[in-house]
N, C-alpha and C positions, 0 to 999 in steps of 0.2 A: 179658352182660346179666343183671342181677339179677331176682329174682322180681317185684318191684314193676314194673319196666319191662316184663317179659313180660306181666303181667296187663293193664297199660295198652295194650299192643299188641293183646292178644286182644280187649279191649273196643272197639277201633277208634274212638277219640274223634272222628276226622274225619267219621264217618258219623252222629254223634249229632244234628246239625241236622235230619236226616230225621225224628227223633222230636220234637224241640223245636219246629220250625216249625209243624206242624199244630196242636199244643196252644196255642202262642202266638196263632195266628190265631183259633182257635175261642174261646178265653177272652177275647180282645179284643172279639170280636163279642158275646159274652155280657155283658161289662161295659158295652158301649155300649148294649145293650138294657135294662140295669137289673137290679138284684137279683143281685149277684155275690158269691160266697164265695171269699176268698183261700185259705182252708184246703182247700176242695174242689179248687181249681185246682192247689195244690201236690201233693195226692194224685194227681190225674190225671197231672201231669207226672212224678211219681215212678214211677207204673205204666208210663207210656210209655217212659221211659228204661230201666227194668229190663227191659222186653220187648226193646228195641233191643239192649241189651248181651247178653241171652240169645241172641238170634238170631245175633249176631256170634260168640259163643263156640261156639254149636252149629255154625255154618258152619266155623269153624276145626277143630273136633273131627271132624265127620262127613266133611268133604272130605278130611281127612288119612287117616281110616280107609278111605275108598273110593279112595284113591290119586289124587285129583284135584289136590291140592297137591303139586307136585314141583319139581325144580330148574329146570324150563323156564318156570314161570309168571313173569309180569312184574310182578305186583302186589307190594305190601309183604310182607315176610316174615311167615309165619304161625308162631304160637307152637309148635304141635305139630310141624309139618313141620321147623322149625328145631331142635327138641329143647329149647327153653327151658322148656316145660311138658309134663308127661306127659299122656297121654289120661285117666288117673285124676284128675289135678288139674283138667283142663278139665271133666270130668264133674261134679266137686264145684262148680266155679264156675258151671256151667250150672244145677245144682240150686238153688244159693243165689240166683242172679238170678231164676229162676222163682218161688222162694218169696217173694222180695221183691215180685215182680209180683202174686202171688196174694194176699198180705197186703194190699197197697194196693188191689188189685182187689176184695177182699172188702168193704172200706169203700165202694167205689163201688157194689157190688151193693146195699148197704143204702140207698144214696141213690136208685138208679135202678130197683130191683126185679129180678125174675127174668130179664127179657130180657138184663140185663147179666151175669148168670151164664152165659148161653149165649154172649154175645159174649166173655167172658173165657175160657171153655173153647175157643172157636174160635181165640182169639189164642194160647193155649198150644199147641194142636195145630198152628197155623200155624208157630210157632217151630220145632217139631220136624219137621214135614212139609216145611219149606222145603229142608232139606239131607239129611234122613234118611228111613228107611222104604223100602218097595219101589218107590215112585214119587216120588222127591224132586221137589218143584215146580220148584226151580232148575235141575234137570237135564232138564226136559221143556218148556222154552220158556215157562214160566209165571212166571218171576221178576218181570218188569215188571208183569204183571197182578196178582200177589199184592201187590206193593208199592202199586200203585194202590188196591186195595181196602182194605188194612189201614192204610196211612199217609195215605191220602186220605179215602175215604168213612167208614171206621170211626173213624179218629182224630178227624176234624173233627166229623162229625155226632154221634158218640157223646159226645164230651166237651162239645159245646155243649148237647146235650139234658140232660146231668146238671145243668147250671146253670139252664136255662130251661124244660125239659119241653116244648119245641116245636122244630120244624125248618122254619123259613121257607126260601123258595126261595134266598135269598142265601147261606144256610149250605151248601146242596147245591152251589151254584156254587163257593164257596170250597173245598169238599171236592174237587171235580173239579180245581181249580187246583193244590191241594197234591198230589193224586194224580199229576198229569202231571209235576210237578217232581221228585217223589221217584222216579218211574219213570225219569226222565232220569238220575238218579244210578246206578240199577241198569244202565241201558243202557250207560253209559260203562264200568262195571265189566266187563260181558260183552263189549263191543267190544274192550277191552284183552286179555281172556283168550281170544279166539277160538281161537287156535292150540293153546294148552295144553288148553282144554276139548275140542277136537276129538280130540286125542290120548288124552284120558282117557275119551272116550265120553260126554261131557256135552253135551247139546243145549240151546242157548240161542236166544233170539230173534235175537241178533246173528249166529249161525251161519246161521239161516234167511234173514235179510235180506241178508247179506253186508256188507262194509265200507261201501260207498256207500249202500246202503239203510238201514243203521243210522245213518249220519250224517244222512240226510234225516229219519228219524224223530226223532232227537235234536233237530234244529232245530225240528221241529214241537212237541215236548214242552216246549221252552224258551219258544217264542214264543206258543203258544196261550193260556197263562194270562194274558198281557197282552191278547190279543185278546178274551178273555172278560170283560174289565172292562166295566161298563155303558157304552153309547155316550153320548158327550157329557158324561160326568161328570169332574170334577176328581179326580185321584188322584196321591198321591205315588209310586205304583208306576211311573208313567211315567218317573220318575228312574232306574229300573232298566233302561230300554230300552237305553242304551249298553252296559251290562254283558251283557245278553242277546245283543245283536248280536255283541259281542266273543267270547262263548262259542261262538256258532254259527260264527263265523269260525275260531276256534281248533280246533274239532272237525275241520275239513277239513284242518288243517295238522299235526295231531298224530296220532301212532300209537305203538303199542308202549308202552314204559315212560313216555313223555311223557304218556300218558293218566292216569297217577296224579295229576298236577297238575290235569288236567281234572276228575277225579272230585271232588277236594277243593273245587275252585272251584265246581262245580255244586251241591254240598251247601251251600256258603256262599251261593250265589245263592238257593237255596230259602229259607234263613233270612232273607236280605235282603228277599225278596218278602213274607214274613210280617210282618216288622218295618214295612215301608212300608205294608202294608194296615192294620196296627194304628194307624199314624199317621193314616191316612185316617179311621179310626173316631173318633179323638180330636179331629181338626181339623174334620171336616165333619159 
């Protein structure tokens, strides 16, 4: 594997819908409300993607240093554990991606004021605290909660507010929907890695709930966003119901390495949900 391929692997492109979908939904809602800036939307998206890449690189680096990534894990190969990138190279990549996030985030602070400086600081600390530090969030059963907060509430509400300087109820509802779906992505990841995480001393929600409990929670995380649509309203999102039911069915039939496909499909479903909600806003 050459360096370009290794960096692409470390960035984990299959997870990027988790950053793209909340921004797509929030910006579509802002555009439908009137007074929308394309340049601001692009900066918001750049910041979100840079933070997503940063957390992926940090996870690759810090899990390797803590001995969590080893030969028994079932997920895609990691750049550090496989020897394709050194720890020093990954540290450089982490710094670069965080700098890109800070630069774009600085422009957002100018638009939204000092509260966004605090949100930006919290985001950077979240990237590092997720896998590193004395109490890594991902190793203490807080991975799904962290994803819900940052990729749901913060991503949707924060990026909408930058455009409209308001937070109507429907935006909070959309933030919850995105938070649930992105948490489902994390849950699949942790369900797949239950055995290797246990051996490495990493505690996750999937370990607490067990295999069957994790599958029940996954079904709830996938279906609840559909149930949270306003009653009696037309929505293109209902076109995603067959895909949601199919994912719920497959989670009961897949285990081990087969959950890699489930993870990628869950991320795509998250993006599909956001796209269909955007169509709602344009059509209705």
